[in-house]
Structure formats: C-alpha cells, structure tokens
C-alpha positions as CSV (number, residue, x, y, z in Angstrom):
1,G,-0.1,0.0,0.0
2,R,0.9,3.7,-0.4
3,D,1.8,6.0,2.4
4,I,-1.1,8.0,3.8
5,G,0.6,11.2,2.7
6,L,0.8,10.0,-0.9
7,D,-2.8,9.1,-0.8
8,A,-3.8,12.6,0.3
9,V,-1.6,14.1,-2.6
10,Y,-3.3,11.7,-5.2
11,D,-6.8,12.6,-3.8
12,A,-6.1,16.3,-4.0
13,A,-4.6,16.1,-7.5
14,L,-7.4,13.9,-8.8
15,E,-10.1,16.2,-7.2
16,G,-8.4,19.4,-8.6
17,R,-7.4,20.7,-5.3
18,P,-4.0,22.5,-4.9
19,V,-1.1,20.2,-4.1
20,E,2.0,21.5,-2.3
21,R,4.7,23.1,-4.4
22,A,7.6,21.7,-2.2
23,A,8.3,19.1,0.3
24,A,11.1,18.0,2.5
25,L,11.2,14.2,2.7
26,E,12.7,12.2,5.4
27,Q,14.5,9.5,3.2
28,D,15.2,8.5,-0.4
29,A,12.6,5.9,-0.3
30,V,9.8,8.3,0.3
31,Y,11.4,10.5,-2.2
32,A,11.3,7.8,-4.8
33,L,7.6,7.2,-4.2
34,C,6.8,10.9,-4.3
35,A,8.7,11.2,-7.6
36,E,6.7,8.2,-8.9
37,A,3.5,9.7,-7.8
38,A,4.4,13.1,-9.5
39,H,5.1,11.2,-12.8
40,E,1.9,9.2,-12.6
41,L,-0.1,12.6,-12.1
42,G,1.7,14.3,-14.9
43,V,3.5,16.8,-12.4
44,I,7.1,17.6,-13.6
45,I,9.8,17.9,-11.0
46,P,11.0,20.6,-10.2
47,D,8.6,22.8,-12.1
48,G,5.3,21.3,-10.6
49,V,6.8,20.5,-7.3
50,Q,10.2,20.7,-5.8
51,L,11.5,17.9,-3.5
52,I,14.3,17.6,-1.1
53,T,15.5,14.7,1.0
54,F,18.1,13.9,3.5
55,D,21.5,12.0,3.3
56,R,23.0,10.6,0.2
57,Y,22.8,6.8,-0.1
58,P,24.6,4.7,-2.7
59,Y,21.5,4.6,-4.9
60,S,20.5,8.2,-4.7
61,P,22.0,9.2,-8.1
62,L,19.9,6.4,-9.6
63,I,16.6,7.9,-8.7
64,V,15.0,10.1,-11.4
65,P,15.2,13.0,-11.1
66,E,18.3,12.9,-9.0
67,P,17.3,14.3,-5.6
68,T,18.5,17.6,-4.0
69,L,19.5,16.6,-0.5
70,V,20.8,17.8,2.8
71,Q,23.9,15.7,3.7
72,I,24.6,15.4,7.4
73,D,28.3,14.2,8.2
74,V,27.3,11.0,10.2
75,R,31.1,10.1,10.5
76,D,31.7,13.3,12.2
77,M,28.8,12.9,14.5
78,G,30.0,9.5,15.4
79,R,33.6,10.7,16.0
80,V,32.4,13.4,18.2
81,A,30.0,11.1,20.2
82,A,32.8,8.7,20.8
83,K,35.1,11.5,21.9
84,Q,32.4,12.9,24.2
85,L,31.7,9.4,25.7
86,L,35.4,8.9,26.4
87,Q,35.6,12.4,28.0
88,E,32.7,11.6,30.2
89,L,34.2,8.3,31.3
90,K,37.3,10.2,32.3
91,K,35.8,13.3,33.8
92,P,32.1,12.7,34.5
93,E,31.6,16.1,36.1
94,L,32.4,17.7,32.7
95,R,29.3,16.6,30.9
96,V,28.6,17.9,27.3
97,Q,25.0,18.9,26.8
98,S,24.9,19.3,23.0
99,F,26.6,19.1,19.9
100,T,25.9,20.7,16.5
101,T,27.1,19.6,12.9
102,L,26.8,21.7,9.9
103,P,24.9,19.9,7.0
104,S,25.7,20.6,3.4
105,L,23.3,21.0,0.6
106,I,23.8,18.9,-2.5
107,V,21.8,20.3,-5.3
108,G,20.3,17.7,-7.6
109,K,17.5,18.1,-10.2
110,S,14.5,18.0,-7.9
111,T,14.8,21.7,-7.1
112,H,15.7,25.0,-8.8
113,L,16.4,28.6,-7.7
114,I,13.4,30.6,-6.9
C-alpha cells in the first residue's frame, strides 16, 4: 500500500485541489515514491513540485530525477559522540550537553532557484 501522505496528494490532485509546491522528505525511499506519484499525475519535478531529502545513499544518483539533498556528516557525528563518551568516562563532572554539526546542501535535479 501507499503512504497516507501520498494518498492525500493523489486525492487532492485527482479532485483538482491544490497540491503542495515543495516538500522536504525524510528519506530517499519516500522521495522515490513521491517522484513516482508526481510522474503518474503528470507533475513535472521541479517545475510542478520541488522535492528535497536527507542523506546521500549509494542509490541516490539512480533515482530520477536525482534528488537535491541535505547531507549530514554522520562520521563526524559518530567521532564526536565517541570522543564525548570517552571524555565523560574520564571526567563525569564535565558533561557535554549538546553538539551541532553543519549539514551541506547537494543540489540535484529536484529543485531550482526561486
């Protein structure tokens, strides 16, 4: 079966109601489903709808159109988490409360400048 959100998009499009012009999707699998739905409905990406997803997977470049994505450096996150854990084991009183990593934007063919 389809995702509930995709069903709502199909219903809106088939009933002539407005469909969102852009969406941020949680993963490539959902992106692929949305791209397929757009194709079935005759909606051209990125002209009819723009899509963005997170993290580059080995198969990301194979999805048509190639997605624009926000890449989070998970290796860096893992390295910092391990470092913080070791620091906490050495000095529990110096607990780190947060960590921020900067994502990068990899522009594919599912978005354009507006």
